ROKOL-802143 format. One record per atom (N, C-alpha, C): residue number from 1; x, y, z negated; residue in one letter. Coordinates in nm, 3 decimals. Layout:
N
PT_pos_xx_yy_zz_code
PT_NUM_X_Y_Z_A
...
***
This chain:
60
PT_pos_xx_yy_zz_code
PT_1_-1.152_-0.859_0.165_X
PT_1_-1.039_-0.819_0.142_X
PT_1_-1.008_-0.875_-0.025_X
PT_2_-0.874_-0.948_-0.002_X
PT_2_-0.857_-1.044_-0.189_X
PT_2_-0.736_-0.966_-0.242_X
PT_3_-0.738_-0.928_-0.378_X
PT_3_-0.610_-0.811_-0.346_X
PT_3_-0.447_-0.821_-0.332_X
PT_4_-0.418_-0.934_-0.302_X
PT_4_-0.301_-0.942_-0.194_X
PT_4_-0.362_-0.903_-0.073_X
PT_5_-0.373_-0.879_0.025_X
PT_5_-0.431_-0.873_0.140_X
PT_5_-0.471_-0.678_0.121_X
PT_6_-0.550_-0.635_0.019_X
PT_6_-0.545_-0.486_-0.016_X
PT_6_-0.382_-0.461_-0.007_X
PT_7_-0.269_-0.478_-0.126_X
PT_7_-0.194_-0.474_-0.172_X
PT_7_-0.088_-0.425_-0.036_X
PT_8_-0.108_-0.487_0.049_X
PT_8_-0.030_-0.597_0.224_X
PT_8_-0.032_-0.436_0.280_X
PT_9_-0.154_-0.420_0.324_X
PT_9_-0.221_-0.320_0.453_X
PT_9_-0.208_-0.223_0.307_X
PT_10_-0.172_-0.207_0.252_X
PT_10_-0.217_-0.047_0.094_X
PT_10_-0.052_-0.030_0.196_X
PT_11_0.070_-0.115_0.146_X
PT_11_0.222_-0.082_0.188_X
PT_11_0.268_-0.067_0.309_X
PT_12_0.156_-0.094_0.367_X
PT_12_0.127_-0.045_0.499_X
PT_12_0.122_0.026_0.569_X
PT_13_0.060_0.101_0.559_X
PT_13_-0.021_0.252_0.539_X
PT_13_0.014_0.357_0.468_X
PT_14_0.136_0.335_0.377_X
PT_14_0.223_0.424_0.284_X
PT_14_0.354_0.454_0.388_X
PT_15_0.406_0.330_0.507_X
PT_15_0.489_0.279_0.526_X
PT_15_0.460_0.407_0.649_X
PT_16_0.366_0.327_0.714_X
PT_16_0.344_0.377_0.852_X
PT_16_0.330_0.543_0.803_X
PT_17_0.309_0.572_0.727_X
PT_17_0.251_0.708_0.703_X
PT_17_0.367_0.805_0.639_X
PT_18_0.443_0.769_0.606_X
PT_18_0.565_0.838_0.532_X
PT_18_0.697_0.857_0.699_X
PT_19_0.653_0.735_0.753_X
PT_19_0.724_0.794_0.844_X
PT_19_0.679_0.867_0.935_X
PT_20_0.581_0.915_0.952_X
PT_20_0.468_0.968_1.068_X
PT_20_0.501_1.111_0.972_X
PT_21_0.468_1.120_0.886_X
PT_21_0.517_1.270_0.798_X
PT_21_0.662_1.344_0.829_X
PT_22_0.719_1.240_0.780_X
PT_22_0.917_1.278_0.828_X
PT_22_0.888_1.336_0.977_X
PT_23_0.885_1.233_1.079_X
PT_23_0.874_1.288_1.197_X
PT_23_0.858_1.387_1.246_X
PT_24_0.673_1.451_1.172_X
PT_24_0.585_1.551_1.201_X
PT_24_0.704_1.649_1.125_X
PT_25_0.750_1.674_1.050_X
PT_25_0.823_1.743_0.999_X
PT_25_0.887_1.811_1.069_X
PT_26_1.014_1.742_1.093_X
PT_26_1.140_1.684_1.188_X
PT_26_1.099_1.716_1.239_X
PT_27_1.032_1.755_1.394_X
PT_27_0.959_1.774_1.472_X
PT_27_0.856_1.911_1.535_X
PT_28_0.896_1.953_1.402_X
PT_28_0.755_2.042_1.351_X
PT_28_0.621_2.029_1.368_X
PT_29_0.600_1.940_1.424_X
PT_29_0.453_1.894_1.484_X
PT_29_0.339_1.891_1.289_X
PT_30_0.257_1.985_1.310_X
PT_30_0.222_1.950_1.206_X
PT_30_0.066_1.844_1.234_X
PT_31_0.049_1.885_1.279_X
PT_31_-0.126_1.771_1.294_X
PT_31_-0.025_1.617_1.362_X
PT_32_0.094_1.597_1.315_X
PT_32_0.197_1.468_1.334_X
PT_32_0.183_1.432_1.185_X
PT_33_0.269_1.541_1.105_X
PT_33_0.239_1.567_0.961_X
PT_33_0.171_1.562_0.851_X
PT_34_0.019_1.608_0.915_X
PT_34_-0.082_1.594_0.798_X
PT_34_-0.139_1.432_0.856_X
PT_35_-0.132_1.424_0.951_X
PT_35_-0.191_1.217_0.974_X
PT_35_-0.115_1.153_0.912_X
PT_36_0.046_1.131_0.889_X
PT_36_0.073_1.068_0.775_X
PT_36_0.025_1.117_0.673_X
PT_37_0.032_1.197_0.647_X
PT_37_0.005_1.203_0.440_X
PT_37_-0.187_1.143_0.445_X
PT_38_-0.210_1.246_0.506_X
PT_38_-0.376_1.103_0.524_X
PT_38_-0.363_0.931_0.517_X
PT_39_-0.254_0.901_0.628_X
PT_39_-0.264_0.770_0.618_X
PT_39_-0.235_0.733_0.456_X
PT_40_-0.062_0.804_0.423_X
PT_40_-0.068_0.783_0.288_X
PT_40_-0.123_0.785_0.189_X
PT_41_-0.239_0.827_0.238_X
PT_41_-0.366_0.852_0.093_X
PT_41_-0.430_0.745_0.069_X
PT_42_-0.456_0.702_0.225_X
PT_42_-0.526_0.555_0.270_X
PT_42_-0.444_0.464_0.215_X
PT_43_-0.354_0.424_0.227_X
PT_43_-0.300_0.348_0.156_X
PT_43_-0.285_0.345_0.037_X
PT_44_-0.285_0.434_-0.062_X
PT_44_-0.325_0.469_-0.224_X
PT_44_-0.387_0.401_-0.265_X
PT_45_-0.539_0.444_-0.164_X
PT_45_-0.713_0.398_-0.186_X
PT_45_-0.690_0.242_-0.130_X
PT_46_-0.668_0.189_-0.062_X
PT_46_-0.587_0.079_-0.043_X
PT_46_-0.519_0.014_-0.179_X
PT_47_-0.492_0.070_-0.251_X
PT_47_-0.375_-0.032_-0.284_X
PT_47_-0.480_-0.020_-0.463_X
PT_48_-0.471_0.114_-0.416_X
PT_48_-0.589_0.110_-0.621_X
PT_48_-0.694_0.000_-0.641_X
PT_49_-0.732_-0.067_-0.437_X
PT_49_-0.858_-0.088_-0.473_X
PT_49_-0.849_-0.260_-0.510_X
PT_50_-0.755_-0.306_-0.411_X
PT_50_-0.621_-0.408_-0.451_X
PT_50_-0.625_-0.451_-0.648_X
PT_51_-0.626_-0.329_-0.670_X
PT_51_-0.585_-0.348_-0.805_X
PT_51_-0.684_-0.409_-0.927_X
PT_52_-0.815_-0.290_-0.849_X
PT_52_-0.914_-0.341_-0.913_X
PT_52_-0.938_-0.416_-0.891_X
PT_53_-0.969_-0.510_-0.769_X
PT_53_-0.996_-0.651_-0.760_X
PT_53_-0.897_-0.724_-0.820_X
PT_54_-0.814_-0.728_-0.816_X
PT_54_-0.714_-0.806_-0.920_X
PT_54_-0.771_-0.863_-1.075_X
PT_55_-0.778_-0.736_-1.129_X
PT_55_-0.864_-0.694_-1.200_X
PT_55_-0.992_-0.776_-1.290_X
PT_56_-1.038_-0.786_-1.189_X
PT_56_-1.188_-0.846_-1.113_X
PT_56_-1.231_-1.000_-1.103_X
PT_57_-1.049_-1.048_-1.103_X
PT_57_-1.041_-1.132_-1.077_X
PT_57_-1.093_-1.165_-0.851_X
PT_58_-1.118_-1.086_-0.823_X
PT_58_-1.062_-1.133_-0.666_X
PT_58_-1.299_-1.072_-0.649_X
PT_59_-1.417_-1.066_-0.759_X
PT_59_-1.502_-1.063_-0.742_X
PT_59_-1.604_-0.999_-0.656_X
PT_60_-1.568_-0.853_-0.692_X
PT_60_-1.553_-0.713_-0.594_X
PT_60_-1.518_-0.759_-0.382_X
***
């Protein structure tokens, strides 16, 4: 995937993860809250990967 694709996927995962975490907190569901946090971390990783690809000119 290219830089833009990674960054778009990252934004989606961060948004969905944030929503899951909020719903988990609101409904006292620790599993959903943890799932949301994990999805946000996945998004952060994708964001970093996109930044690296951008810096390297999508050669990786």
